[in-house]
N, C-alpha and C positions, 0 to 999 in steps of 0.2 A: 862510093858514088865517084863518078868523072865530074874534074872541075867545070865542064862546059853544061853536065846538066844541074848543078847548084848555081851556079848564075841565073838560068833559066825560071827556077825557082825563086832565087832573092828579086830578081825582077815584075815575076807576075805580083809577090807579096805583096811589092811597092808601089804597083799598080794598082792594086785594090785598094790598100791603105789608102793612096793618092785619092781615089773616085770617091772612098766614104768623106776623105776631110772635106774636099770640094763639097760633095751632097749636105754635111752637116755644116758647111760653110753659107752652100744655099739657103737652107730651109732656117737658119738661127740667124743672119744676119740678114740675108736680101729679102728673105718671107716673113724674118721674126715677127714684126709689126703687123702684117697681116693676118697671119696665123695666131696672134695672139688677140687680134679684136675677133675671129670668129671663134676662138676658143671662150671669149667671154661672154659670147651670145649665144652657141651654142649648150646645153647642159642635160642630165640625166632625170627624167623624169619618172617616177614612181607612182604606179598605178594602180590599186585595188582590183583585182576583178572577182565580183562578186558572182555565187554560184545560187541556182535554182534551188529554194528550200523547196523537202520533198512535198507530195501530193498527199492532203488525206481523201481518200474514195469510200464511198459505201461497200456494202458487201456485194454488188452487183457489178463492180467499178464504175459507179457514175462518181463525178469528182464534185467534191465540197471545197475543197480548197486546193489553188494552185498558185504558181508566179504568171506575173506578165513582166515583160520588159519594161522600164523606165529609163528614159534618156535625162542626164544630168547636166548641166554645165556649171562648172565648177573653175575657180583661177587659183593659181599655184603663187600667190603673193609674195615667198618667200625671192620668188627669181626673179622680180622686179623690182630693184632693188632704190632702181631713183626714181623721184618723187614724181617729175616731168611724165615717164613714160607710163606712171602707173594712174596717172589724172588722165593721160591721151585716154588707157585701156577704158576707164570709168565713165568717160564720157561716149566714148562708141556703143558702151555695152547699152549708155542711157537712147543711143539714135537708133541702134540695129531692135534690140527687145527692150526698151522704157523701163529698165531696172534703174530705181535708184540704190546706188552703193556708195557709202559713206566711206570717205577717206581714212577718216579715222578708227571706224570702226575694222577694216580691214588692218592698218599699223599695230592696232591694237590685239589683235590674235598671234595667239603664239602655238596655235595646234601645227604637228608635225605636218598632218594632212590638208589634201586644198580646199579651200572652201566652197559650202556649195553656195551657188548663185541665184540658180531656179531650173524647174523641171521644162525640159521642150517636150511641148504637147503634141506636137504636129510634126508631121516630116517639111513643111511649109520652115519650121524653125531649125531642123535640124541642116537641109540647105543652105540656106540663111547665114548661118555659121561657118560653114566651111568654104562658102562663096565670099566669105570677110574674113575669115581665119588671118587674114597676113595682119588687119587692124589690131587684132586681139593677143598680141603673146600674153604668154604665158596664162591664156583662158585654154579649156579644153570638154571634151564630152566622155561624158563613163556612162556605162549600161550599167543599172543595180536593177535585180527585182524589185516588184510590188505583189503585193498578194490580193487573190482576189477570190472571194467566197460568194462562189455561185450560186445558191438558195437563201442569202441572205439571213432575216430572223429565223427560219423555220430551224436550220440545222446550231443559230448561234451559240450555244449552251453544250451542244458540244465539242463543236472545232475550236471557239474563243475565238482570241484577236492575237494580234500581233503589235509590236512597235517598237521603236529606236532602241537599242543600249542603254543602260547607263553605265557610271562606272563601272561600282559594282561588275556588273555583264563585264567588258572591253577587261577589268582584271583578269576576271576567273576564266573566261574563253582565251583569254588572251591571242594568239596569232591566228587564232579559228574564224575571226568575225574582224571587220572592220566597223568603222564609223556609222554604216548606213547600212550595216547587216537587220535582220528584222528578226527580235528575238519572240519570244511565244509570252503572252501575259496570263492567259488563262484559259482554261479546257482541254484540249488535247496538243494544241500548240506548246502548251508550256509544259505540260506534264512529262511530254515526251519532244520538249524542246533541243536535247542532245541528239535524238535520232533524225529528227526532221532538219535541223540546219544546215548542214554539210559544211565545207572547208572552202576558207575565199581563197582567190588565188592573186599574184601578182605578176605585172608585166613592168621591165624596166625598158623604156624608151629613148633613142639619143635627141632632141630637139632643138630646132633651130629658130632663131630670134625671132619668125614671125608662129611661132608655135606650130612649126608643121615636123611630121614626124618622118626623121632621116634616117633611122637604123632602131634595131634591138636589140638590147645589151642580154636581155633576161626575160625568161617565160616562165611563170607557173602557173599549170591549168587548175580551175577552182574543180572543188570536187559537190556535186550535187548532193542533196539531203538524201534520206530512204524516207519508201513511201508507208503511209500506215491504212491498212485495209481494217475498217472497222466492220463491225457485226450491224451496223443499222442498215436497214432499210428505210432507202430515201422516200419509196412510195408508201409506206406507213408513217413515217415520220411526217410526211406531205397531212396526210389523211388527220393525225392528232392535231398537230398546229392547225389548219385550218379551220375543225372542228373547235375546238377548244376558244378561240378565236369567236367563232361563230356564236358561242353561247351566251357571248354577254358580259361575262364572267370577268373582273378585274386582275387577277393574279389567280398560280395555281401550278401544281405540275402533273405531268403523267407519266408513268415509265411503261410499256411492254417488253416483256422479256419470254425466250423461248422457254418455255418450260420443261423442255428435254435434254436444254442442253447450259443454260445459263445466258445465253447470248443477249445483248442488248438490244431490242428491234426498234424500238423509240424512246427516247428520252428528250422530254419537252418541258421549260420552264416559262411563264408566262407572266407579265409581258415580256418579249423577247428584244434584243437589240440588232443592229444591223453591223456587224463586223468589219463590214466595207468603210462605215462612218463614224466607227468610236472616235477617232480625234476630232472630227468635226464636232460632233455631238455631246463630247463627254461632258460638257458642262449640264447639257441639258438632262443625260443618262445621271449625273449624280446626284442632282435634283430631283427628281422623279421621285414622287414618292409612292410609287407603287416598285421601283428600287428593277427596273429591268438587266441588270447588271449582276441581281444575285441571283445564285442558281438553287430556285426552290426544289427543285427533283433531290438534290444530293444534300443541299446544306440547309434546308428549310427543318427545322424541329416544332411540332405539332403533338397536341395529347391523341394518345393514338384513339380513342376512345372505344367504341363498341367493335372493332374492328380485330377488337386483343380477346375478344368472345369465342371463336374456332379452336385459338390454342389453349385457353385455359379450359374448354370441354374436352378435349384430348386428354388431360392433366387428370381429371374429375373419373372418366371412364377409365385411366390406368390404375385409380386411387379405387379403384372399385364400385362408383359410382353407377347404378343401374340405370339403364336407358329412360325406365319407365319411373323411377323416383323425380320430385318435383315440389312444387313451392305452391302455395294459393295467392297468386298477386291481385293485392287488393288498392297496387298503384302506390303504395308504398312498404318500406323495410323499416320496422321500427329498432334502436338498439340503443336502451337506454331510455332516457327522455328525448330522447331525439329520433325525429321523422329523417329516411332519405328515400325520396320520392323516385318513384319511377318517368322514364319520360311520358308513358301512356299513367295520365293521372287518373283515368278509373279502369286503371287493373285492367290486364288479363287473363284472368281467374286461375286456373290448375294448368301449369307450364313445368314439363319435365326441360330436360336436354332440347332436343331434337325442335322443340316448339319457343323454346327462351332462347336458340339459334336465330329461328325463322322471325318469329315478332322480335328478336333483341329485346328481351326483357333486361330487363336491370334488377328488379326483385329476385329475378334466382340468383344471377349474377353475386347481386349482394350478399345473398342469405351462405351460399354454397364459398363464394370467395372468403369471407369471415370465418364461417364455423368448417371448412373442409380443408381450406388450404394454408390463408394467413401469408404474410408480407414474405417471408425469406421462402414458401415455396412458391408463392408467385414469380418471386424475383427468378428462379432457377428457372420456370419453367417457360415465361417470358425471355431467358438469355440464351434458353435451349433452341430456339425458333428464331436468333440472331438479334431478337433488341438489345439494344444498348452493347451491343460487340462490336470489336472491333473489322469490320468487314475489308475484304482485301477487296480495291479496285484498280481498276485505272486512272480515275479523276479522282480529287478530293471528294470526301466523302465524311459526314457528320456522325458522329454516333448521338440516338438517345438516350435517356437518363429513366432509370429506372431509382424510386425514392427508398430507402432501409431506413429502419429505424434506430440504428449507428449514424447515418447521415443528417437523419433530424434531430438528433441530439445533438451533433457539432455544430450543425450549421445553422438552426433556426432556433436552437437550444431550449425546445419543451421536445416533451417524451413522444412516442409514438401512441397514439389513440385511436379505438379500435373504428372510427369514420375513416380513419388513413387508408385503413384497408378497404374499407367497401370501397371507398372512392378508386382505388388502385384494381376493385376487381373489375371494374367497366371501363378500366383506360383513362382512369379524370388525375383530378388530383394535380401533385407533383411530377406525374410521369409525363416524358416527353420519348417522340419515335418520329424517325424518317420515313418516308415516301419507300425508299428501299428497303427499310427493315417489315414494313408493313408487307411490301409484293413481297419477300422472301421467305415470311412468315406464311404467305399462301400458296409460294409454291411447297413450302412442307406436306400441307393438307395435302396437295394435288398429289403429291409426288411421295406418300405414305410414308413420309419423313425426311427423304432426300431433298437436301437443298444443293444446289448447285453454285460454285464462285460464279458468281455478275460476272461476265467480259462483255471490253467494250473495243479491244483492239484484236480483232483477230489473226493479223500477220502482219508482219515489217516485211519489206523488199527493200533489196538496193536499186542504184537508177541505171541496173540494166537487164531490171524484173527478177532476179534470183531472191528465192526467197531466204531471210536472214532468221526466221523466228515465225513459230506458228501458236496460238494460243491451244490449250488441250481443253478437253471437256474434264473439270476439276470437281470432285464432290466438299462443299466448304464445310455442311453439317449434315447429321444424321439423327434426327429426332427417333428417338427407340420410343414405341409406341404399336399393340395390336393392328393389323391392317381392318381389322374389323371396326376401331374405333375410329381409323382414317375414313373407314367408308361411312361410318354413320355420317360424321360431321360434314363431309362432302355431301351427302343427301340431304343434311339440314340446309347447306347451301346454296343448293338446288332450290326447295322450298322458297328460300329466301325470295330469289326472285320471281320467283311461279305464285307467291300467294302469303310475302312475307313484307317486310319493310323495301323488299328493290325491284317490285314489279314494273316499276319505269325501267330497269335495263333488260325487262323479257322480250325475246326477239324471236320472228317465225322462221329465220335463216340461220342463227347460229344458236346452242342451246350454250344458255349462260350459267354460271354459277358466281356465287359471292356473298359478301358481306356491304353493308353500310357503315357510317358511324356519323353521330354529331358531336363534333368534339366543341365543350363549351370555354368558351373564351372568357364570359364574365358570369359573375354567380346571378346577375340578375337578366339574364339573356334568356330564361326559360319560357317559352310561351311568347316571348312579347316581338311586336312587329315594328318595323320601322326605325328598327337602331339605328344608331350613327355606324358606318360602315365596319369600325374599327371594332366593334363591342359585339359583332354579329358571330355565329359560331362556323366553325370550320367545317367544309360538307367534305366525305371519304366515301370511294368504294371503292373494293378491292376482290377482284374475283378470279375467273380463270374460264378459260372455254376451248374445245367444246367438254361439257361436263366427264363424257364417258370415256374421251382419250385427248386429256389436256395437251394442246400445243403452247396456248397464251396466256401468262400471266399477267395482269394489267390492276395495275393501281392509279386511280385518279386522285389527285387532290384540290379542291376548289378553298381558296384562302377565303374563308369571311362569307362563306357561300350559304350557310345554311344548311337547309337537311339533305343529308347523304344522300338518303334516298331519292330525294324531287330532283336535288343536283347535280349530284357527281355520277350517279348512277345510270342516266341517260345515257351521256357524254359517254362513258366506257362501252354501252351498247350503241348507241352511235359509229365508234370506231371500229369495235368490233365488224358490225354488218357490212361497212366499206371493204375492209381488209377480206372478207366474203365475198360480195358481190363484185370485185375486183378481181374474184380467182388470188390472190398473194398465198393464199393457206397452201394452195396446192403446189406452189413451185417448193415451200418451205418444208 
């Protein structure tokens, strides 16, 4: 390299060094104080970006639950170190928004996240903030979703409700949620919380002294939760809820299943609650003696009463009992020196199996349950029909209970008596069942022994509409019995409605078959009127329609309603008639 070129490069290097030194002198010495002051007032604010929770839809795409935006006013108190500045902000908040904020409470907060001051309810409030943001350093707006339930009480026990996360939720979900995330507390919201929840995002922005964003540092998009497509038909759900409410009864539950698939078309527990107002009405709901937050359709356990008789009838036929055999019902069954009375104290006369189901004759089942079946066989039969079994379902589901001699000896410290078998034969005594168990038993009768797994969630889709999971029709149980035996029981159930204990379920619009049940609550309730509410019998009707080609399985429970035939049967009839009158059955 020539001497001249070397000198030129050295000169260029010296000039660049000199310029850099002069620039640093200018920034650090001449402008250092100014930039120091700016740096003290500018800071990076991290804002949690909340995702939309996934929607819950009915089978036809009608929204049952979805998110709407809510705008929160927040204070990042950690950026207002000087008490004078904080007091000025508090005074301005009082003047602009009428907020009474205590400086002691703010200083006592140790949370990393900003403090929520209030919700901005209108566009006017939002504009007021932006027009006066220079008076409110450290204060900013964040959008968080709020849950809205389109049909309030009608679908409350299906969808459930949401609430803010607990410390345990924040730990278990980690960075997936924030303090203003909505967590499922009941129903599908809780059971499918992980699918519905989504993932929070984050935005880091540079903010100046008056709280105005002057630059973006980092931005992570939130991810919306998945959408649930349920098997519920909102039209049927409305019919069921409205008709039960119109009946005037205080409490109960109704299930309507598709006999061909096990899909839940309607699930109603009454009384219900408004999931949009749970936080406001929490105390009222908790203190209500009829417990609107309790899901009777899935969690309530009651004596099954005479509804178990069709299942036991199948068992008797399978054990070789002729349909022509019978007993003479004189109004009671004698066992030793004790009489067990039929609900009809006058007696039914000669009763075979068909007539015993049609008239719900207790004496017939007392006799055959005690003499031909016994407690262990009754337990086996009822379990084969789903009673007291762990039924797979999308929501929490209680299990009924079937007493056994071993259980009674261990729990009550007494031997099993013949009277225990007699009571068990008509679904009374220590036995309990759920509405789901009763309804699945009737599905087996309607389907020649096939019980499909009950399904409430039909499909899960991502935020782009892509199907991630789809429910398949699955056989849950098969009751092994001859088709002709199921046919005889179905014929008996048809006559229960036409001329037996459920004539109030008889319809000229749809051919209904089914079984009534009157579950005795108190040994003193039989035949008595004007009893206190809590001592009245529970009323059941469980059936199917149409008779020759079952499409719907319906179970109706009226808690402390009285007679199943007088109370539950007409509710079932009105529900099925409305479904047919509105043409819903044709679409299904």
